[in-house]
C-alpha positions as CSV (number, residue, x, y, z in Angstrom):
1,M,68.4,16.3,-12.6
2,D,67.0,18.8,-10.0
3,F,69.8,19.5,-7.5
4,E,67.4,20.5,-4.7
5,L,67.2,17.5,-2.5
6,P,63.8,16.0,-1.9
7,E,62.4,17.0,1.5
8,E,62.7,13.5,3.1
9,T,66.3,13.5,2.2
10,R,66.9,17.0,3.6
11,I,65.2,15.5,7.0
12,L,67.3,12.6,6.7
13,K,70.5,14.7,6.3
14,D,69.7,16.9,9.2
15,T,68.9,13.5,11.5
16,I,72.1,12.2,10.7
17,R,74.1,15.3,11.2
18,E,72.5,15.7,14.7
19,F,73.3,12.1,15.4
20,A,76.7,12.5,14.5
21,L,77.5,15.7,16.6
22,D,75.9,14.3,19.5
23,Q,77.1,10.5,19.6
24,I,80.1,10.5,17.4
25,E,82.1,13.8,17.7
26,P,82.7,13.6,21.5
27,I,84.6,10.2,21.1
28,A,86.0,10.6,17.5
29,R,89.6,11.6,18.9
30,E,89.6,8.7,21.4
31,C,88.5,6.1,19.0
32,D,91.2,7.4,16.6
33,T,93.9,7.4,19.3
34,E,92.9,3.8,20.5
35,Q,92.1,2.5,17.1
36,K,88.5,1.4,18.3
37,L,85.5,0.9,16.3
38,P,82.5,1.9,18.8
39,M,80.0,-0.8,18.1
40,D,77.3,0.8,20.2
41,V,77.4,3.7,17.5
42,V,77.1,1.1,14.9
43,K,74.0,-0.6,16.6
44,Q,72.4,2.9,16.8
45,L,72.9,3.6,13.2
46,G,71.0,0.2,12.6
47,E,68.3,1.4,14.6
48,L,68.3,4.7,12.1
49,G,68.3,2.5,9.1
50,A,71.6,3.4,8.1
51,M,73.0,-0.2,8.3
52,G,70.6,-1.4,5.4
53,A,69.8,2.1,3.8
54,T,68.8,0.9,0.4
55,I,67.8,-2.8,1.2
56,D,64.2,-3.6,0.7
57,P,62.2,-3.7,3.8
58,E,61.2,-7.2,2.8
59,Y,64.7,-8.1,4.0
60,G,64.8,-5.9,7.0
61,G,66.0,-2.8,5.3
62,A,65.0,0.9,5.1
63,G,64.0,1.0,1.5
64,M,66.0,4.5,0.8
65,T,67.3,5.6,-2.4
66,T,71.0,5.9,-3.3
67,L,70.7,9.6,-3.0
68,D,69.6,9.0,0.5
69,Y,72.4,6.7,1.3
70,V,74.9,9.1,0.0
71,V,73.8,11.8,2.3
72,I,74.2,9.4,5.1
73,I,77.8,8.7,4.3
74,E,78.4,12.3,3.8
75,E,77.2,13.5,7.0
76,L,78.7,10.8,9.2
77,S,82.1,11.5,7.4
78,R,81.7,15.3,8.1
79,V,82.3,14.4,11.6
80,D,84.4,11.2,11.6
81,P,85.4,9.6,8.3
82,S,86.4,6.4,10.2
83,I,82.6,5.9,11.0
84,G,81.6,6.8,7.3
85,L,84.1,4.2,5.9
86,T,82.7,1.5,8.2
87,V,79.0,2.1,7.0
88,A,80.2,2.4,3.4
89,A,81.9,-0.8,3.4
90,H,79.1,-2.6,5.3
91,N,76.6,-1.4,2.9
92,S,78.1,-0.8,-0.7
93,L,80.2,-4.0,-0.6
94,C,79.1,-6.8,1.7
95,T,75.5,-5.9,2.1
96,D,74.8,-4.8,-1.6
97,H,76.6,-7.9,-3.0
98,I,74.5,-10.5,-1.2
99,N,71.3,-8.1,-2.2
100,F,72.2,-8.0,-5.8
101,F,73.4,-11.6,-6.3
102,G,72.1,-13.7,-3.5
103,T,69.3,-16.1,-3.6
104,D,66.0,-15.4,-1.9
105,E,67.0,-17.9,0.8
106,Q,70.5,-16.2,1.1
107,K,69.1,-12.8,1.6
108,R,66.6,-14.0,4.1
109,K,69.5,-15.6,6.1
110,Y,72.0,-12.6,6.0
111,L,70.3,-9.2,5.0
112,E,67.9,-8.6,7.9
113,P,70.6,-9.2,10.6
114,L,73.1,-6.9,8.5
115,A,70.5,-4.2,7.8
116,S,69.7,-4.0,11.5
117,G,73.1,-3.4,12.6
118,R,73.1,-6.7,14.6
119,L,75.9,-8.1,12.2
120,L,78.7,-6.1,10.7
121,G,79.5,-7.0,6.9
122,A,82.9,-7.2,5.2
123,W,84.2,-7.9,1.7
124,G,87.2,-9.3,0.3
125,L,88.9,-8.7,-3.1
126,T,92.4,-7.6,-2.4
127,E,95.3,-10.0,-1.4
128,P,99.0,-9.4,-0.2
129,G,100.1,-10.0,-3.9
130,S,97.0,-8.6,-6.0
131,G,95.2,-5.4,-5.5
132,S,94.3,-3.7,-8.7
133,D,95.2,-6.7,-10.7
134,A,92.5,-9.1,-9.5
135,A,93.5,-11.6,-11.9
136,G,96.6,-12.2,-9.9
137,M,94.6,-13.4,-6.9
138,L,95.7,-16.9,-5.2
139,T,93.0,-17.8,-2.9
140,F,91.5,-21.0,-4.3
141,A,88.4,-22.6,-3.4
142,E,88.3,-26.5,-4.1
143,D,85.2,-28.1,-5.1
144,K,84.6,-31.1,-2.3
145,G,81.1,-31.8,-3.4
146,D,78.8,-30.3,-0.9
147,H,81.3,-27.7,0.3
148,Y,84.3,-25.8,-0.6
149,L,87.8,-26.0,1.0
150,V,89.3,-22.5,0.8
151,N,92.9,-21.8,1.1
152,G,94.4,-18.1,0.9
153,T,94.9,-14.7,2.5
154,K,92.8,-11.7,2.1
155,T,94.3,-8.2,3.1
156,F,92.9,-4.6,3.7
157,I,89.7,-6.0,5.1
158,T,87.6,-3.2,6.4
159,N,85.4,-4.2,9.3
160,G,87.3,-7.4,9.6
161,T,87.5,-7.8,13.3
162,H,83.9,-7.3,14.1
163,A,82.4,-8.8,10.9
164,G,79.9,-11.3,11.2
165,V,79.4,-11.9,7.5
166,F,82.2,-11.7,4.8
167,V,81.9,-12.0,1.1
168,M,85.0,-13.2,-0.5
169,M,86.3,-13.3,-4.1
170,C,88.5,-16.5,-4.7
171,I,89.4,-18.9,-7.7
172,T,87.2,-21.7,-8.3
173,D,88.5,-22.8,-11.6
174,K,92.2,-22.6,-12.0
175,E,92.0,-23.5,-15.8
176,A,90.0,-20.5,-16.7
177,S,91.7,-17.6,-18.3
178,G,92.2,-14.3,-16.7
179,T,89.3,-13.5,-14.1
180,H,86.8,-16.0,-15.6
181,G,87.5,-18.5,-13.0
182,I,86.7,-16.1,-9.9
183,S,83.6,-16.8,-7.8
184,A,82.0,-15.0,-4.9
185,L,81.3,-16.8,-1.6
186,V,79.9,-16.0,1.8
187,V,82.1,-16.8,4.5
188,E,81.2,-16.6,8.2
189,P,83.9,-15.8,10.8
190,G,83.0,-19.0,12.7
191,Y,84.0,-21.4,10.0
192,E,86.8,-23.7,10.9
193,G,89.9,-22.6,9.2
194,Y,88.8,-18.8,9.4
195,S,91.1,-16.6,11.4
196,I,92.5,-13.1,11.7
197,A,96.1,-13.0,10.7
198,K,97.0,-9.3,11.3
199,K,95.3,-6.0,12.4
200,E,96.8,-3.2,10.5
201,D,98.3,-0.1,12.2
202,K,97.4,2.6,9.8
203,L,97.9,6.3,9.1
204,G,94.4,7.3,9.1
205,M,91.0,6.1,9.3
206,R,92.0,4.3,12.7
207,A,88.8,3.8,14.2
208,S,87.9,2.0,11.1
209,D,89.0,-1.8,11.6
210,T,91.1,-3.0,8.9
211,V,92.7,-6.5,9.1
212,Q,94.3,-9.5,7.1
213,I,92.2,-12.7,7.0
214,A,93.8,-16.1,6.7
215,L,92.0,-19.1,5.4
216,E,93.3,-22.5,5.9
217,D,91.3,-25.5,4.7
218,C,88.2,-23.3,5.5
219,R,85.1,-25.3,4.9
220,V,82.3,-23.2,3.2
221,P,78.9,-24.8,2.3
222,K,78.5,-24.9,-1.5
223,E,75.0,-23.0,-0.8
224,N,77.1,-20.0,0.0
225,L,78.0,-19.5,-3.6
226,L,76.7,-16.1,-4.7
227,G,75.3,-16.3,-8.5
228,K,77.3,-18.9,-10.6
229,E,80.8,-20.2,-10.5
230,G,82.9,-17.8,-12.5
231,E,80.8,-14.6,-12.2
232,G,82.5,-13.2,-9.2
233,F,84.9,-10.7,-10.9
234,K,82.1,-9.4,-12.9
235,Q,79.8,-9.1,-9.8
236,A,82.7,-7.3,-8.0
237,M,83.0,-4.8,-10.6
238,K,79.3,-3.8,-10.4
239,I,79.7,-3.8,-6.7
240,L,82.7,-1.4,-6.9
241,D,80.7,0.9,-9.2
242,G,78.4,1.5,-6.3
243,G,81.2,1.6,-3.7
244,R,83.0,4.3,-5.6
245,I,80.0,6.6,-5.0
246,S,80.1,5.9,-1.4
247,I,83.8,6.8,-1.3
248,A,83.1,9.8,-3.0
249,A,80.3,10.9,-0.5
250,L,83.0,10.0,2.3
251,A,85.4,12.3,0.6
252,V,82.8,15.1,0.3
253,G,82.0,14.8,4.0
254,L,85.6,14.8,5.0
255,A,86.3,17.8,2.9
256,Q,83.3,19.7,4.2
257,G,84.2,18.7,8.0
258,S,87.7,20.2,7.3
259,F,85.9,23.3,5.8
260,D,83.6,23.8,8.7
261,H,86.4,23.8,11.2
262,C,88.5,26.2,9.0
263,V,85.6,28.8,8.8
264,S,85.2,28.7,12.5
265,Y,88.8,28.9,13.1
266,T,89.7,31.9,10.7
267,Q,86.8,33.8,12.3
268,E,88.2,33.4,15.8
269,R,92.0,33.4,15.4
270,K,93.5,36.8,15.3
271,Q,97.0,37.8,14.0
272,F,98.3,41.5,13.5
273,G,95.0,42.8,15.2
274,K,92.8,41.1,12.5
275,T,90.8,37.9,12.4
276,L,92.4,35.4,9.8
277,S,89.0,35.8,7.8
278,Q,89.7,39.4,7.3
279,F,92.8,38.6,5.2
280,Q,92.2,38.4,1.5
281,G,94.5,35.4,1.4
282,T,92.5,33.3,3.8
283,Q,89.4,34.5,1.9
284,F,90.7,33.0,-1.3
285,K,91.4,29.9,0.3
286,L,88.1,29.5,1.5
287,A,86.6,30.4,-1.6
288,D,88.5,27.6,-3.6
289,M,87.7,25.1,-0.9
290,A,83.9,25.8,-0.9
291,T,84.0,25.7,-4.7
292,E,85.6,22.5,-5.1
293,I,83.5,20.8,-2.5
294,E,80.2,21.9,-4.3
295,A,81.7,20.6,-7.4
296,A,82.6,17.3,-6.0
297,R,79.1,16.9,-4.3
298,L,77.2,17.6,-7.3
299,L,79.5,14.9,-9.2
300,T,78.6,12.4,-6.4
301,Y,74.9,13.3,-6.2
302,R,74.4,12.8,-9.9
303,A,76.2,9.5,-9.9
304,A,73.9,8.6,-7.1
305,Y,70.8,9.8,-9.1
306,L,71.7,7.9,-12.0
307,K,71.9,4.8,-10.1
308,D,68.6,5.3,-8.8
309,Q,67.4,5.6,-12.3
310,G,68.7,2.1,-12.8
311,R,71.4,3.3,-15.4
312,S,74.8,2.4,-15.5
313,T,77.1,4.6,-13.6
314,N,80.6,3.1,-14.3
315,L,81.7,6.5,-15.9
316,E,79.9,8.8,-13.3
317,S,81.1,6.6,-10.2
318,A,84.7,6.8,-11.5
319,M,84.4,10.7,-12.0
320,A,82.9,11.3,-8.7
321,K,85.3,9.3,-6.7
322,L,88.4,10.5,-8.7
323,F,87.5,14.2,-8.3
324,A,86.2,14.0,-4.6
325,G,89.2,11.9,-3.5
326,D,91.6,14.3,-4.8
327,I,89.9,17.5,-3.7
328,C,89.5,16.1,-0.2
329,V,93.2,15.5,0.0
330,R,94.0,19.2,-1.3
331,I,91.3,20.7,1.2
332,S,92.4,18.8,4.4
333,S,96.0,19.8,3.5
334,E,94.8,23.3,3.2
335,A,93.0,23.3,6.4
336,V,96.1,22.3,8.3
337,Q,98.1,25.1,6.5
338,I,95.2,27.7,7.6
339,Y,95.6,26.5,11.2
340,G,99.5,26.6,11.1
341,G,101.1,25.1,13.9
342,Y,97.8,24.1,15.6
343,G,97.1,22.0,12.6
344,F,99.9,19.8,13.3
345,I,98.5,19.2,16.9
346,K,96.2,16.1,17.5
347,E,94.0,18.2,19.7
348,F,92.6,19.9,16.5
349,P,90.4,17.7,14.3
350,V,92.0,19.1,10.9
351,E,95.0,16.8,12.0
352,R,92.8,13.8,11.8
353,Y,90.9,14.7,8.7
354,F,94.4,15.3,6.9
355,R,95.4,11.9,7.9
356,D,92.2,10.2,7.0
357,S,91.8,11.9,3.6
358,R,94.8,9.7,1.9
359,L,92.5,6.7,2.0
360,C,90.1,8.6,-0.5
361,T,92.4,8.6,-3.3
362,I,93.6,4.7,-2.6
363,G,90.5,2.7,-1.4
364,E,88.0,0.9,-3.8
365,G,90.4,1.7,-6.7
366,T,93.4,4.2,-6.7
367,S,93.1,7.4,-8.5
368,E,95.1,6.1,-11.3
369,I,92.7,3.2,-11.8
370,Q,89.6,5.8,-12.1
371,K,91.5,7.5,-14.7
372,M,91.8,4.2,-16.7
373,V,88.1,3.6,-16.1
374,I,87.2,7.0,-17.3
375,A,89.3,6.8,-20.4
376,R,88.2,3.4,-21.3
377,Q,84.6,4.5,-21.0
378,L,85.1,7.5,-22.9
379,L,87.1,5.9,-25.9
380,R,84.3,2.8,-25.9
381,D,81.5,5.5,-26.3
C-alpha cells in the first residue's frame, strides 16, 4: 500500500488534533484525577462524526474508512488516551457489533443514536471468572418464549456507567460444547434487573469509565438477539479483530504523545550548561522512540488498510496490537526516565501516559493472547 495518507484523511487528522488540543488537553488532568468522563466532549465528537466513524450514512454514520477511524483514535489518544479508549470501545465493540450482525430493524433502532453520540455504547464478554477463557463464562440467558431471562455478571465494562446500549455475550445453550452455546444480545440499562454493581478504581485510563454489571432476572426481548443463537462467540472474535486495530491506534497515539512531550522537554531542560537534547544519550533515546513509533504506526495502518479491502486481518490486527502495545509501555516508561524526578509528578503529562500505557498490553486480549493468535495463524498458513 501507499503509506501516504489520502488528503481527506490528513485533513481529518488535523481536525481531530486541533479539537483534542483545544477541548480535551485543558481538562485531561482534572478528568484523570476525578475519574470523570467528559460527556460534553463525547457529544462534540458525535457532531464531528467520530462516534459513528465507519457506519453507513443510511444509519446516521459518517461513512469513513477504517484508516480514517484509526487516525481519529490515534489523535485523541495522543492528547488523552482515556478519551481514545472511550471512543474505541464505543465504535469498535458495541456499534460495530450491531452494524455487522444486526437486522435492518436493529440497526435503525440503535445505530443512529450511537453514531450521533446521543447514546454511548458498551460491550461485554469478560466475567469475574472468565477473561481470555470465554468458554468459562457463566452468564445465562434462559429462553422464556418472547424474551430471555438473563442472570450473571460482566466485568471490566468500558463506558458502563454512561452507556445507553450494551452488547453482551451470554450462554443460551448450556448443552452445547465449548463456546458453541454463546449468543449476543442487546441489553438496555433501563431493563429491570440491570444494575451497576461496582465502579473500578483503576491505575490508569481513569477518565474512561469501567464498571461491573450485574444482571438479576433481567428480561431481554427476543428481538434483541444479534444474528442466530450460538453465533455469539464467532461474532465476538470478528469484532475483536477490529477492536485490536483500534487499541493499536490508541497505543500509537499514546506513545506519540509521550514522545512529543519528551522532545519539548529535552529542548528546554538544561543540565551541566546544556539542554538535555544536546546529550548523545538523550538523542539515542529519542531516535529509538521515534523509530519504534513509526514501525507501530505502519503496522496499524496496514491492518486498517487491509480491513478496508475487505480482507481478514486476524494476523495483522494481532501483530499491530502486540507491537504497538509493547512499544507504548516502553516509550512511556522512557519518557518518565527522561523527565527524571518531574516524570514522577502528576503535574507533568508523562506520568499519566505511563499509567495509561499498561492497558494497551492487557485490554482486548493480552500480549500473550496476541502471540497465540499470531502463532496459530502462521502455523495454519
